[in-house]
C-alpha positions in Angstrom: -41.2 53.0 -18.3 -44.7 53.6 -16.7 -44.9 52.5 -13.0 -48.0 50.4 -13.8 -45.9 48.1 -16.0 -43.3 47.2 -13.3 -45.5 44.7 -11.3 -46.4 42.8 -14.5 -42.7 42.5 -15.5 -41.4 41.6 -12.0 -43.7 38.7 -11.6 -42.5 36.8 -14.7 -38.9 37.5 -13.8 -39.4 36.1 -10.3 -41.1 33.0 -11.7 -38.2 32.5 -14.2 -35.7 32.8 -11.4 -37.6 30.2 -9.4 -37.6 27.8 -12.4 -33.9 28.3 -12.9 -33.2 27.6 -9.2 -35.3 24.4 -9.2 -33.6 23.2 -12.3 -30.2 23.8 -10.8 -31.2 21.9 -7.6 -32.5 19.0 -9.7 -29.2 19.0 -11.7 -27.2 19.0 -8.5 -29.2 16.1 -7.1 -28.8 14.1 -10.3 -25.0 14.8 -10.2 -24.8 13.5 -6.7 -26.7 10.4 -7.6 -24.3 9.8 -10.5 -21.3 10.4 -8.3 -22.7 7.9 -5.7 -23.0 5.3 -8.5 -19.3 5.9 -9.5 -18.0 5.9 -6.0 -16.0 2.8 -5.0 -17.2 3.3 -1.4 -20.9 3.2 -2.5 -20.2 0.2 -4.7 -18.5 -1.7 -1.8 -21.5 -0.9 0.5 -24.0 -2.1 -2.1 -22.0 -5.2 -2.9 -21.4 -6.0 0.8 -17.8 -7.0 0.0 -14.5 -5.1 0.1 -12.0 -6.5 -2.4 -8.4 -6.0 -1.2 -5.4 -6.4 -3.5 -2.1 -7.3 -1.9 1.1 -9.3 -2.4 2.9 -11.4 0.1 5.6 -9.7 2.2 6.7 -11.1 5.6 5.1 -10.1 8.0 2.8 -7.8 6.1 0.9 -10.6 4.5 1.6 -14.4 4.2 0.0 -17.8 4.4 -0.2 -19.8 7.6 0.1 -23.6 7.8 -3.6 -23.9 6.9 -3.2 -21.8 3.8 -5.0 -18.8 5.3 -3.7 -15.3 4.9 -2.3 -13.7 8.0 -0.2 -10.7 8.8 -0.3 -7.0 9.6 -2.0 -6.0 6.3 -4.5 -8.8 6.7 -5.5 -7.6 10.2 -5.8 -4.0 8.8 -8.0 -5.1 5.9 -10.2 -7.3 8.2 -10.7 -4.4 10.6 -11.5 -2.0 7.8 -14.1 -4.3 6.3 -15.6 -4.9 9.8 -15.9 -1.2 10.4 -17.6 -0.7 7.0 -20.1 -3.5 7.8 -19.0 -5.6 4.9 -17.1 -8.9 4.2 -13.5 -8.9 3.0 -12.3 -10.6 -0.1 -8.5 -11.0 -0.5 -7.0 -10.9 -4.0 -3.4 -12.0 -3.9 -1.5 -10.4 -6.9 2.0 -10.3 -8.2 3.5 -7.0 -7.0 4.8 -6.0 -10.4 1.2 -6.0 -11.7 -0.7 -4.8 -8.7 -1.4 -1.2 -9.8 -2.6 -2.3 -13.3 -4.9 -4.8 -11.6 -6.3 -2.1 -9.4 -6.9 0.2 -12.4 -8.6 -2.6 -14.3 -11.2 -3.0 -11.4 -10.0 -6.4 -10.1 -10.2 -5.1 -6.6 -11.2 -1.9 -4.7 -8.1 -0.9 -2.8 -4.4 -1.9 -2.4 -3.5 -2.7 1.2 -0.1 -4.2 0.8 2.7 -2.2 2.3 2.8 0.2 -0.7 5.1 3.1 -0.2 4.0 6.5 -1.4 6.1 7.5 -4.5 5.6 10.4 -7.0 5.7 7.9 -9.9 2.9 5.8 -8.4 0.9 8.9 -7.5 0.6 9.6 -11.3 -1.5 6.4 -11.6 -3.3 6.0 -8.2 -4.5 8.2 -5.3 -2.9 7.5 -1.9 -4.4 7.9 1.5 -2.5 9.4 4.4 0.2 7.1 5.7 -0.9 4.4 8.2 2.6 3.1 8.8 6.3 3.7 7.8 8.9 1.3 6.5 12.5 1.4 5.4 15.0 -0.4 3.3 17.7 -2.7 4.8 20.3 -5.3 3.7 20.7 -8.9 4.5 23.9 -10.4 3.2 25.8 -13.6 2.7 28.5 -14.3 5.3 30.5 -16.2 2.8 30.5 -13.6 0.0 30.2 -10.4 2.0 31.2 -11.2 5.5 33.9 -8.5 5.6 31.6 -5.7 4.3 30.3 -3.6 7.2 28.9 -0.4 5.6 26.5 0.6 2.9 29.3 2.2 0.9 31.2 -1.1 0.7 28.2 -2.7 -1.1 28.2 0.1 -3.6 30.8 -1.5 -5.8 30.7 -2.9 -9.4 31.5 -6.5 -8.2 28.6 -6.6 -5.8 25.4 -8.5 -6.9 22.1 -7.5 -5.3 18.9 -9.6 -5.4 15.8 -7.4 -5.4 12.1 -8.1 -5.9 11.0 -6.2 -9.0 8.3 -3.5 -8.8 9.1 -2.7 -5.1 10.6 0.5 -3.7 13.8 -1.5 -3.1 14.5 -1.0 -6.8 14.6 2.8 -6.4 16.5 2.6 -3.1 19.2 0.5 -4.8 19.5 2.9 -7.7 19.9 5.8 -5.4 22.1 4.4 -2.7 23.9 1.6 -4.5 24.1 2.7 -8.1 27.4 0.9 -8.8 26.3 -2.5 -7.8 24.8 -5.1 -10.2 21.1 -5.9 -9.6 19.2 -9.1 -10.3 15.4 -8.9 -10.3 13.0 -11.5 -9.1 9.2 -12.0 -8.8 9.1 -12.6 -5.0 11.3 -12.3 -1.9 11.7 -16.0 -1.5 13.7 -16.1 -4.8 15.9 -13.2 -3.7 16.9 -14.8 -0.5 17.5 -18.1 -2.2 19.9 -16.4 -4.6 22.0 -15.2 -1.7 21.8 -18.6 0.2 23.0 -20.3 -3.0 26.0 -18.0 -3.3 24.8 -16.2 -6.5 24.3 -12.8 -4.9 26.0 -10.9 -2.1 22.9 -9.4 -0.5 19.1 -8.7 -0.7 17.7 -5.2 -0.5 14.2 -5.3 1.0 11.8 -3.5 3.3 12.1 -4.1 7.0 11.7 -6.4 8.8 12.3 -9.0 6.1 16.1 -8.8 6.2 16.2 -9.1 10.0 13.9 -12.1 9.9 16.1 -13.9 7.3 19.2 -13.2 9.4 17.6 -14.7 12.4 16.4 -17.7 10.4 19.8 -18.5 8.9 22.4 -17.1 11.3 25.1 -19.4 10.0 24.8 -18.1 6.5 23.3 -14.6 6.7 24.0 -11.3 8.6 22.9 -7.7 8.8 25.8 -5.5 7.6 23.8 -2.3 8.2 21.7 -2.8 11.4 19.5 0.2 10.7 17.3 1.0 7.7 18.9 3.4 5.2 15.6 4.8 4.0 12.2 5.8 5.5 9.1 5.7 3.4 5.4 6.3 4.2 3.0 3.4 3.7 -0.5 4.1 2.5 -3.6 2.6 0.8 -3.9 3.1 -2.9 -7.2 3.5 -4.8 -8.2 4.5 -8.3 -8.1 8.1 -9.3 -11.2 10.3 -9.4 -12.7 9.0 -6.2 -12.2 11.6 -3.4 -15.2 10.1 -1.5 -13.4 6.8 -0.9 -10.1 8.5 -0.1 -11.7 10.8 2.5 -13.4 7.9 4.2 -10.1 5.9 4.3 -8.2 8.9 5.6 -10.7 9.3 8.4 -10.6 5.6 9.3 -6.8 5.6 9.5 -7.0 8.6 11.9 -9.5 6.8 14.1 -7.7 3.5 14.4 -4.4 5.2 14.8 -5.6 7.5 17.6 -7.1 4.6 19.5 -3.8 2.7 19.4 -5.0 -0.2 17.4 -2.6 0.2 14.5 0.4 0.4 16.9 -0.8 -2.7 18.8 -1.1 -4.8 15.6 2.2 -3.5 14.2 4.0 -4.4 17.4 2.5 -7.9 17.4 3.7 -8.6 13.8 6.9 -6.6 13.7 8.3 -6.7 17.3 7.3 -10.1 18.6 7.8 -13.8 17.7 4.3 -14.8 18.9 3.0 -15.5 15.4 5.9 -17.5 14.0 4.4 -20.8 15.0 1.5 -20.0 12.7 3.7 -20.0 9.5 6.7 -22.2 10.3 
């Protein structure tokens, strides 16, 4: 190839490379705009409201005497919304349908004492844990007063009352497979089943069993003082939104390191200061 031809060929190639680079940059920018539109975080900020799905679990979330929602999860959701500079909108939902409700877009995030489980991870994305919980038993003194170990409750004649859709279901299957299980929509129904003498015990997340034993010491007791499982509790969001998960992970680290999460947890789980609000 003659040397005189090289400059004429090089110039068009350089121009073509510049055009390709500009097109790629424009495509990347457009992609980022589209991702921002699809991001739950971006939608929350534009809407000015964080919609939180939860179900009532004492003392995670419950209603006070005025009908307002209070509890550990409620404090967490309010603080999160405050730090985001938006309002919070609570969406109470039956636990058995809370993941489908999230996936349908009814709310932006589940903040409701949800334990991380592989089966749930197939449907939602979890943040890092912001708390830990465990399963415990509260039992009828009349029906189970002589039973003192977890193994003694693992018998065919034992009836357990459990809230459906909770991790208590899997805990019972694993640790108490021989017992008979009755499922209910809420924890109030499970404890009533035991108080009425139709079930030997309730399997539920701490500290619900302990609170019920303190509430009805003449009828209920804790056969196994310590939790027999330990599970990480996290926020749950729809899949395909790493932007939102990354933000929530960072927020959890910040409020955890500053001691705020521990302070609120101790208030709701280790003190009786709030009981006058709901009783």
